[in-house]
C-alpha positions as CSV (number, residue, x, y, z in Angstrom):
1,M,-16.9,-21.1,19.4
2,N,-16.2,-18.9,21.4
3,W,-20.3,-17.1,22.2
4,R,-18.5,-13.9,24.0
5,L,-16.6,-12.9,20.9
6,A,-19.4,-13.1,19.4
7,L,-22.0,-11.8,21.5
8,T,-19.8,-8.5,21.9
9,V,-19.7,-8.0,17.7
10,V,-23.3,-7.8,17.9
11,L,-22.9,-4.8,21.0
12,L,-20.5,-3.4,18.6
13,V,-22.4,-3.6,15.4
14,A,-25.9,-2.1,17.6
15,A,-23.5,0.3,19.0
16,V,-22.5,1.9,15.8
17,V,-26.0,1.6,14.5
18,S,-27.7,3.6,17.4
19,G,-24.7,5.7,17.4
20,W,-24.9,6.6,13.7
21,S,-28.8,7.1,13.8
22,V,-28.2,9.6,17.0
23,W,-26.2,12.0,14.9
24,R,-28.4,11.7,11.8
25,Q,-31.7,12.8,14.0
26,R,-29.7,15.4,16.6
27,A,-30.5,18.3,14.3
28,D,-34.5,17.3,14.7
29,D,-34.5,16.8,18.3
30,T,-36.1,18.9,20.8
31,A,-36.3,18.9,24.4
32,M,-38.9,16.0,25.2
33,A,-38.5,14.2,28.4
34,P,-37.1,10.5,27.7
35,D,-39.2,8.1,27.1
36,Q,-38.1,5.2,30.0
37,G,-39.9,2.5,27.9
38,R,-38.1,2.8,24.6
39,S,-35.6,0.4,23.8
40,D,-31.2,1.9,22.8
41,Y,-31.3,0.4,20.0
42,V,-33.8,-2.1,18.1
43,L,-32.7,-3.9,14.7
44,H,-35.5,-5.9,12.8
45,D,-35.4,-8.5,10.0
46,F,-31.4,-8.9,10.6
47,E,-29.0,-10.9,9.9
48,L,-25.4,-11.1,11.8
49,T,-22.5,-13.2,11.2
50,A,-19.5,-13.1,14.4
51,L,-15.9,-14.3,13.0
52,N,-13.9,-15.4,15.7
53,K,-9.7,-14.3,16.7
54,E,-8.7,-15.9,13.0
55,G,-11.9,-14.7,11.4
56,I,-13.6,-17.1,10.9
57,E,-17.2,-17.6,10.9
58,S,-18.5,-18.2,15.0
59,F,-22.6,-18.3,14.2
60,T,-24.7,-16.2,12.8
61,L,-28.0,-14.8,14.0
62,R,-31.2,-14.4,11.9
63,A,-34.3,-12.6,13.9
64,P,-37.1,-10.7,13.1
65,L,-36.1,-8.6,16.0
66,L,-33.6,-7.7,18.8
67,E,-33.7,-5.4,21.6
68,Q,-31.6,-3.6,24.1
69,H,-33.2,-2.1,27.1
70,P,-31.8,1.4,29.2
71,Q,-33.0,0.3,32.8
72,D,-31.6,-3.4,32.9
73,R,-29.0,-3.4,30.2
74,T,-30.5,-6.9,28.2
75,I,-31.5,-7.8,24.5
76,T,-34.4,-9.7,24.1
77,L,-34.5,-11.7,20.8
78,D,-38.1,-12.5,19.1
79,E,-38.1,-16.0,16.8
80,P,-33.7,-16.3,17.0
81,L,-31.9,-18.7,14.7
82,F,-28.7,-19.6,15.4
83,L,-26.9,-21.1,12.8
84,L,-23.8,-22.7,14.3
85,P,-20.7,-23.9,11.6
86,E,-19.5,-27.7,12.8
87,R,-15.8,-28.2,11.4
88,G,-17.2,-31.3,8.6
89,G,-19.5,-28.6,6.8
90,G,-22.9,-27.6,7.3
91,Y,-24.7,-26.0,10.2
92,W,-26.0,-26.5,13.8
93,Q,-29.5,-24.5,14.7
94,A,-30.8,-23.8,17.7
95,R,-34.5,-21.4,17.3
96,S,-36.3,-20.3,20.3
97,R,-39.8,-17.9,20.5
98,T,-37.8,-15.4,22.5
99,G,-34.3,-15.4,23.5
100,V,-32.4,-12.7,26.0
101,V,-28.6,-12.1,26.6
102,T,-27.9,-10.9,30.7
103,A,-26.7,-7.9,31.0
104,D,-22.9,-8.5,31.4
105,H,-23.3,-11.0,28.1
106,D,-22.2,-14.0,29.3
107,E,-25.3,-16.0,29.3
108,V,-27.8,-17.1,26.6
109,R,-31.1,-17.9,27.4
110,L,-33.5,-19.4,24.9
111,R,-37.3,-19.6,26.1
112,D,-40.2,-21.6,24.4
113,D,-40.2,-24.5,22.1
114,V,-36.2,-24.3,22.7
115,R,-35.4,-26.8,19.4
116,V,-31.4,-27.9,18.4
117,T,-30.9,-29.5,15.2
118,S,-27.5,-31.4,13.8
119,P,-26.2,-30.0,9.7
120,E,-28.7,-31.5,7.5
121,G,-26.8,-34.8,5.5
122,N,-25.6,-36.1,9.0
123,P,-25.8,-39.6,8.9
124,R,-26.8,-39.9,12.5
125,P,-29.3,-36.3,12.9
126,V,-30.0,-35.5,16.1
127,T,-33.0,-33.2,17.8
128,M,-32.6,-31.6,20.7
129,N,-36.1,-29.9,21.9
130,T,-37.1,-28.2,25.4
131,E,-38.9,-25.2,26.6
132,Q,-35.1,-23.6,27.9
133,L,-32.0,-23.9,27.6
134,N,-28.5,-21.4,28.6
135,L,-26.0,-20.7,26.8
136,Y,-22.6,-19.7,28.4
137,P,-20.3,-18.9,26.0
138,E,-17.7,-17.9,27.6
139,T,-17.4,-21.6,28.9
140,D,-19.0,-23.2,25.7
141,I,-21.5,-24.9,28.2
142,A,-25.6,-24.9,27.2
143,R,-27.8,-26.3,30.7
144,S,-31.7,-26.8,31.4
145,D,-32.8,-27.3,34.3
146,V,-36.4,-28.6,33.0
147,L,-37.6,-31.9,30.8
148,V,-35.4,-32.1,27.5
149,T,-35.4,-34.8,24.9
150,V,-32.3,-36.0,22.3
151,E,-34.0,-37.7,19.5
152,Q,-31.5,-40.0,17.3
153,P,-32.6,-42.9,14.7
154,G,-32.7,-45.5,16.9
155,S,-32.9,-43.7,20.5
156,T,-34.7,-41.4,22.4
157,I,-33.4,-40.1,25.8
158,Q,-35.6,-37.8,27.7
159,G,-34.3,-36.1,31.0
160,R,-35.1,-33.5,33.1
161,G,-32.1,-30.7,33.4
162,L,-29.4,-31.3,31.2
163,E,-25.6,-30.2,31.1
164,V,-23.6,-30.1,27.5
165,D,-19.9,-29.1,26.5
166,L,-20.0,-27.7,23.4
167,A,-16.1,-27.9,22.8
168,S,-16.2,-31.6,23.5
169,K,-20.2,-32.2,22.9
170,R,-20.5,-34.3,25.4
171,Y,-23.9,-34.1,27.1
172,T,-24.6,-35.2,30.6
173,F,-28.9,-35.8,32.2
174,K,-29.2,-34.8,35.6
175,S,-32.5,-36.8,36.3
176,Q,-35.0,-38.8,35.2
177,V,-34.1,-40.3,32.7
178,K,-35.2,-42.3,30.4
179,Q,-33.8,-44.1,27.8
180,R,-36.0,-46.0,24.2
181,Y,-34.3,-47.9,21.8
182,V,-36.0,-48.5,18.2
183,P,-34.4,-50.7,16.0
184,T,-34.3,-49.3,12.5
185,R,-34.9,-51.1,9.4
186,R,-32.2,-51.3,6.9
């Protein structure tokens, strides 16, 4: 999964949309002072599918609002939902209340009620809950420095700080790790 490529596609689409909008409105422009609080571009209720180099879906992003800010060039997202395809079929879902893409597009910060769930129909469904998760697309790494809870049938693991290698799907807790086993009934 190449997050850098996907974020580049998001920015390219946004640049095309904003350029088209400027071209349509140039006849109506007047000599007005620029509004420093206004976004470079805004997308409402959108779905964006990013493809990798081979033209295969890398991820799909759905959100009610995306805005790029002219002062710091960051992109903010309201209630983003990332759908990440799995090789065996189905989609991992990563959602949060807010999200920020840094100006250099090398980090995605999901904040407030972050929830990641495995594809539906998975024989061992996994749910991860935290208040913040940082994704680093270029290195396929996800990190959190706060409390994270990972639940699977029969076990719950909780710890402070988490690093996940998205390519290998291996995760490491950093401290205060607690694990609870709950036998499943058959």
